[in-house]
C-alpha positions in Angstrom: -166.5 27.7 135.0 -167.2 27.4 131.3 -169.6 30.3 131.5 -167.1 32.5 133.2 -164.4 31.6 130.7 -166.6 32.5 127.7 -167.4 35.8 129.2 -163.8 36.6 129.7 -162.9 35.9 126.1 -165.8 38.1 124.9 -164.6 41.0 127.0 -161.1 40.7 125.6 -162.2 40.8 122.0 -164.3 43.9 122.7 -161.4 45.7 124.2 -159.2 45.1 121.2 -161.7 46.3 118.6 -162.4 49.5 120.6 -158.8 50.7 120.8 -156.9 49.2 117.8 -159.2 49.0 114.9 -158.6 51.6 112.1 -161.8 53.3 111.1 -162.2 55.3 108.0 -164.8 58.0 108.4 -166.5 60.5 106.1 -164.9 63.7 104.9 -163.8 65.8 107.9 -162.8 69.0 106.1 -163.9 71.2 103.2 -161.2 72.6 100.9 -161.8 75.9 99.1 -161.1 75.8 96.3 -161.2 72.1 95.6 -159.2 72.6 92.4 -156.5 75.0 91.5 -155.7 76.0 87.9 -152.6 78.1 87.7 -152.9 78.7 83.9 -149.8 79.7 82.1 -146.7 80.5 84.2 -143.4 81.6 82.6 -140.7 79.0 83.0 -138.3 80.2 85.6 -141.1 82.1 87.4 -143.7 81.0 89.9 -147.3 81.6 90.9 -149.0 80.8 94.3 -152.6 80.3 95.3 -154.2 79.8 98.8 -156.4 76.9 99.9 -158.7 77.2 103.0 -159.2 74.1 105.1 -162.4 74.1 107.3 -163.4 71.6 110.0 -166.9 70.4 109.1 -167.2 67.8 111.9 -168.6 68.2 115.5 -165.2 67.4 117.0 -161.8 68.9 116.9 -159.7 67.5 114.1 -156.0 67.4 113.3 -154.0 67.5 110.1 -151.1 65.1 110.6 -149.8 64.7 107.1 -149.8 66.5 103.7 -148.3 65.4 100.4 -148.2 66.8 96.8 -147.7 65.1 93.4 -147.0 66.6 90.0 -144.0 68.4 88.5 -143.2 71.9 89.8 -145.8 72.0 92.7 -145.0 72.7 96.3 -147.0 73.5 99.5 -146.1 75.8 102.3 -147.7 77.5 105.4 -148.4 74.4 107.5 -146.5 72.9 110.4 -147.8 69.5 111.5 -149.7 68.5 113.5 -152.3 71.3 113.0 -155.4 71.4 115.3 -158.6 72.8 113.9 -161.5 73.4 116.3 -165.1 72.7 115.3 -166.2 75.2 112.6 -162.7 76.8 112.3 -160.4 77.1 109.3 -156.7 77.1 108.5 -155.0 77.9 105.2 -151.9 76.9 103.2 -150.3 77.9 99.9 -149.6 75.9 96.8 -146.9 77.3 94.5 -146.4 76.3 90.8 -142.8 76.8 89.5 -142.7 75.1 86.0 -139.2 73.8 85.1 -140.1 73.5 81.4 -142.7 74.5 78.8 -145.2 71.8 79.4 -148.6 71.1 80.9 -148.4 69.7 84.5 -151.1 68.2 86.7 -150.9 67.1 90.4 -152.7 66.6 93.7 -152.4 67.9 97.2 -153.5 65.2 99.8 -154.3 66.1 103.4 -154.6 63.3 106.0 -157.0 64.3 108.9 -158.2 62.5 112.1 -160.7 63.2 114.8 -159.3 64.3 118.1 -161.5 63.0 120.8 -160.3 63.2 124.4 -156.7 63.5 123.0 -157.2 60.2 121.1 -156.9 60.2 117.3 -159.8 58.3 115.7 -161.3 58.2 112.3 -158.8 58.9 109.5 -159.9 60.9 106.4 -158.1 62.1 103.2 -159.0 65.3 101.4 -157.5 66.3 98.1 -157.1 69.4 95.9 -156.6 68.8 92.1 -153.8 70.9 90.6 -153.2 71.9 86.9 -151.0 74.5 85.1 -148.7 75.0 82.2 -145.1 76.2 81.8 -144.8 78.8 79.1 -141.7 80.5 77.6 -143.2 84.0 77.9 -141.4 86.8 76.0 -137.8 86.0 75.0 -135.4 88.5 73.5 -132.5 87.7 71.2 -130.2 89.5 68.7 -128.5 88.6 65.5 -125.6 88.9 65.3 -124.9 88.6 69.0 -121.9 91.0 68.6 -120.6 93.4 66.0 -117.0 93.9 65.0 -116.4 96.9 62.7 -112.7 96.4 62.0 -110.6 99.4 61.2 -112.2 102.8 60.5 -110.4 106.1 59.9 -110.8 108.7 62.7 -113.3 111.3 61.4 -115.2 108.8 59.3 -117.8 106.2 60.2 -118.9 102.7 59.3 -122.5 101.3 59.7 -123.9 97.8 60.4 -127.3 96.4 60.8 -128.6 94.0 63.5 -131.9 92.4 64.3 -133.7 92.1 67.7 -136.3 89.4 67.9 -139.0 88.1 70.3 -138.6 84.3 70.2 -141.1 83.7 73.0 -144.8 83.1 73.2 -145.9 86.4 74.7 -145.6 90.1 73.8 -142.2 91.7 74.5 -141.9 95.3 75.6 -138.5 96.9 75.1 -138.3 99.7 77.6 -134.8 101.2 77.2 -131.3 101.0 75.6 -127.9 102.2 76.7 -124.4 102.3 75.2 -121.2 102.1 77.2 -119.0 104.0 74.6 -119.6 107.2 72.7 -117.8 105.8 69.7 -121.0 103.8 68.9 -124.5 105.0 68.2 -127.8 103.3 67.4 -130.6 104.2 65.1 -134.1 102.7 64.5 -134.3 101.3 68.1 -136.4 103.8 70.0 -138.2 102.5 73.1 -140.8 101.9 74.1 -141.3 99.1 71.5 -143.6 96.2 71.6 -142.8 93.0 69.6 -145.4 90.3 69.3 -144.5 86.6 69.6 -142.1 85.8 66.7 -141.7 89.5 65.6 -138.4 91.1 64.7 -137.0 94.6 64.3 -134.0 95.7 62.2 -131.9 98.6 63.5 -128.6 100.3 62.7 -125.3 100.6 64.6 -122.6 103.2 63.7 -119.0 103.2 64.7 -117.4 106.7 64.4 -114.0 106.7 66.2 -112.7 110.1 67.4 -109.3 108.8 68.3 -106.9 106.1 67.2 -106.7 102.7 68.9 -109.0 99.9 69.8 -112.6 100.7 70.9 -115.1 98.4 72.6 -118.6 98.9 74.0 -121.8 97.2 74.9 -125.4 97.8 73.8 -127.7 97.0 76.6 -131.4 96.4 75.8 -133.8 96.3 78.8 -137.2 94.7 78.4 -139.7 92.5 80.2 -138.3 89.3 78.6 -138.0 86.3 80.8 -134.4 85.7 79.8 -133.3 89.1 81.2 -131.3 92.0 79.7 -129.9 91.7 76.2 -126.2 92.6 75.8 -124.6 93.1 72.4 -120.8 93.5 72.3 -119.4 96.1 70.0 -115.8 96.6 68.8 -113.7 98.4 66.3 -110.3 100.1 65.7 -109.9 103.8 65.1 -107.1 104.6 62.7 -105.3 107.9 62.6 -105.1 109.1 59.0 -101.6 108.8 57.7 -99.5 110.8 55.1 -98.4 109.9 51.6 -94.8 110.9 51.0 -93.6 111.4 47.4 -89.9 111.2 46.5 -88.6 113.2 44.8 -91.0 116.1 45.5 -89.6 118.0 42.5 -87.7 116.9 39.4 -86.0 118.6 36.5 -85.5 116.5 33.4 -83.0 119.0 31.9 -82.7 119.4 28.1 -84.5 116.8 26.0 -84.7 116.9 22.2 -88.2 117.5 21.0 -89.9 114.3 19.9 -87.6 112.2 22.2 -88.2 111.1 25.8 -86.4 111.1 29.2 -87.6 109.0 32.2 -87.0 109.0 35.9 -88.3 106.9 38.8 -90.2 108.0 41.9 -91.4 106.4 45.1 -94.7 106.6 47.1 -94.6 105.7 50.8 -97.4 105.4 53.4 -96.5 106.8 56.8 -98.7 106.6 60.0 -101.4 104.2 58.6 -102.3 102.3 55.4 -103.0 104.6 52.5 -105.2 104.0 49.5 -104.4 106.0 46.4 -107.5 106.3 44.2 -106.5 108.4 41.2 -103.5 110.3 39.7 -103.3 112.9 37.1 -100.8 115.1 35.2 -101.3 118.8 34.4 -99.3 118.6 31.1 -99.3 116.2 28.2 -95.5 116.4 28.0 -95.2 114.7 31.4 -96.7 111.2 31.8 -97.1 108.8 34.7 -96.6 105.0 34.3 -95.6 101.9 36.2 -98.5 102.1 38.7 -102.0 100.6 38.6 -104.8 102.5 40.5 -106.5 102.2 42.8 -103.8 100.8 45.0 -103.3 100.4 48.8 -100.0 100.8 50.6 -99.4 99.3 54.0 -98.1 101.5 56.7 -94.3 101.9 56.3 -94.3 100.3 52.8 -93.6 102.0 49.4 -94.3 101.4 45.7 -92.4 102.8 42.7 -93.7 104.7 39.7 -92.2 106.1 36.5 -92.3 109.6 35.0 -91.6 110.5 31.4 -90.9 113.8 29.8 -91.5 114.1 26.0 -91.2 117.7 24.9 -93.3 118.6 21.8 -91.8 122.0 21.2 -88.6 123.8 22.1 -88.5 125.8 25.3 -89.0 125.4 29.0 -91.9 123.1 30.2 -93.4 122.8 33.6 -96.1 120.6 35.1 -96.9 118.3 37.9 -98.4 114.9 38.8 -100.9 114.6 41.7 -102.0 111.6 43.7 -105.4 111.6 45.3 -105.7 109.4 48.4 -107.2 109.1 51.9 -104.1 110.6 53.4 -104.2 113.8 55.4 -102.0 115.5 52.8 -104.0 114.5 49.8 -103.5 115.3 47.0 -99.8 114.7 47.1 -98.0 116.6 44.2 -94.7 116.4 42.5 -93.5 119.4 40.5 -91.9 118.6 37.2 -89.8 120.7 34.7 -87.7 120.2 31.7 -86.6 122.0 28.5 -87.4 120.9 25.0 -84.5 121.6 22.6 -84.3 121.5 18.8 -81.8 118.8 17.9 -78.5 120.5 17.1 -75.6 119.3 15.0 -73.7 118.5 18.2 -73.7 115.2 19.9 -71.9 113.6 22.8 -70.2 110.3 22.0 -69.7 108.0 24.9 -67.8 104.8 25.2 -67.0 102.5 28.2 -65.3 99.3 29.1 -67.2 96.1 29.3 -68.4 95.0 32.8 -66.3 92.3 34.4 -69.5 90.7 35.8 -70.8 87.6 33.9 -74.3 87.6 32.5 -74.4 91.3 31.4 -76.7 91.7 28.4 -76.7 95.5 28.0 -76.0 99.0 29.4 -78.2 102.1 30.3 -76.9 105.6 29.9 -78.0 108.3 32.4 -77.5 112.1 32.1 -77.8 114.9 34.6 -77.4 118.7 34.6 -75.5 118.8 37.9 -72.7 116.8 39.2 -73.7 113.6 41.2 -77.3 113.8 39.9 -80.1 113.5 39.8 -79.8 111.7 36.5 -82.3 110.8 33.8 -82.1 107.7 31.6 -81.5 108.8 28.0 -81.4 105.3 26.4 -84.8 104.0 25.4 -83.6 100.5 25.7 -80.3 98.8 27.0 -77.4 99.3 24.6 -75.8 96.0 23.7 -72.5 97.6 22.6 -70.0 99.6 24.5 -70.8 103.1 23.1 -73.7 105.6 22.7 -74.2 108.9 20.9 -76.3 111.4 22.7 -77.8 113.8 20.2 -80.3 115.5 22.4 -77.8 118.1 23.7 -77.9 121.9 23.7 -74.9 124.1 22.8 -73.0 125.7 25.7 -74.4 123.1 28.2 -72.4 120.9 30.5 -73.8 117.3 31.0 -72.8 114.6 33.5 -73.0 111.0 32.4 -73.1 107.6 34.2 -73.5 104.1 33.0 -75.2 101.0 34.5 -75.0 97.4 33.5 -78.1 95.0 33.2 -78.2 91.2 33.4 -80.8 88.9 31.8 -83.1 89.1 34.8 -83.3 92.9 34.6 -81.1 93.5 37.6 -79.3 96.8 37.3 -75.9 97.7 38.7 -74.9 100.8 40.6 -73.9 103.9 38.7 -70.4 104.0 37.1 -68.0 106.8 37.6 -69.3 110.2 36.4 -68.1 111.8 33.1 -68.6 115.5 32.5 -69.0 116.9 28.9 -69.5 120.5 27.9 -71.2 121.0 24.4 -69.5 123.8 22.4 -71.4 127.0 21.8 -70.8 126.9 18.1 
């Protein structure tokens, strides 16, 4: 009985070791290649390589599990379990997709087992070493990223410069450019162009509006950059040239004694768009312009005053004009002037008036015209503090029309008084 019992125990132990013990065996497959080096791969891109798995045992084997380590690596092309007959091969792919510019290493591990009479025995692990680097490749950028030209007159143009750069680590090839608006043009950017890593190119952009209003466009630059197409926004406003109106367009100073002066005021107004007056000139030394500093800009719809003076040097009729040169469509704008220089005669016109009832009045100006209700020219060189004035610059046989204004201490001037007409005798 003891002998039989010991034999039974021995048999039981043999049974357990035959069917449940885990046995690690020698390499069951060969991997070709055993290492994969992907080199530099542009971040955002990917690169794949193939690995061949060959059964190098004398029995059918199976691949029951595969795993991969490392950043950016993935395997594909296998569906488990995979049966590989003796001497046969299967293959799978390893893809490297770097998420950042860095060096990455990893490992592919395959777990294989013998398949003998449909029973898995003898586990083995085979590995493929992985390495690769994420690189930025070619990168395109522009400075500035957009260009705003502001307001430009229709028919003229304005230029700007921009810089396109390769900020990546590989050569950049610019293959084409396109503009979405005919109001803009580009110079100095003529594909194909190759920029090495870190290299830049300066080019020009021109805005030449053909009509008034806002204009916008886009400059598209196509290349092999890893960050795609470069788009530069362009904008500007086309301004229709305006006109400069001049009031009055003609003026006659009438009779003025030689050696004395007569003045009148004029107004310049911008219509249609802002106007810049650059220069002004007079065709006669007897007519002078003052009260305006040039160059000067006038906003659309706004106006500025100026003063004209007639100072005859000799007796007789005098003519001339003042011209304003500007960027208006009607430049130069011209005002025709005339007047008559007279030799002082023995006649004079003596004027007197009542004091103004307004408080704060410090003086009076006397104005004279050759026709009723004006226009009038100021004949007093400075405000009269009294209530009378003697006009000696008169010609015989001529009728004059006079008005008076009152001035306060701040320079504010009243409206014209009632008109008085005086005819100078012929003798």
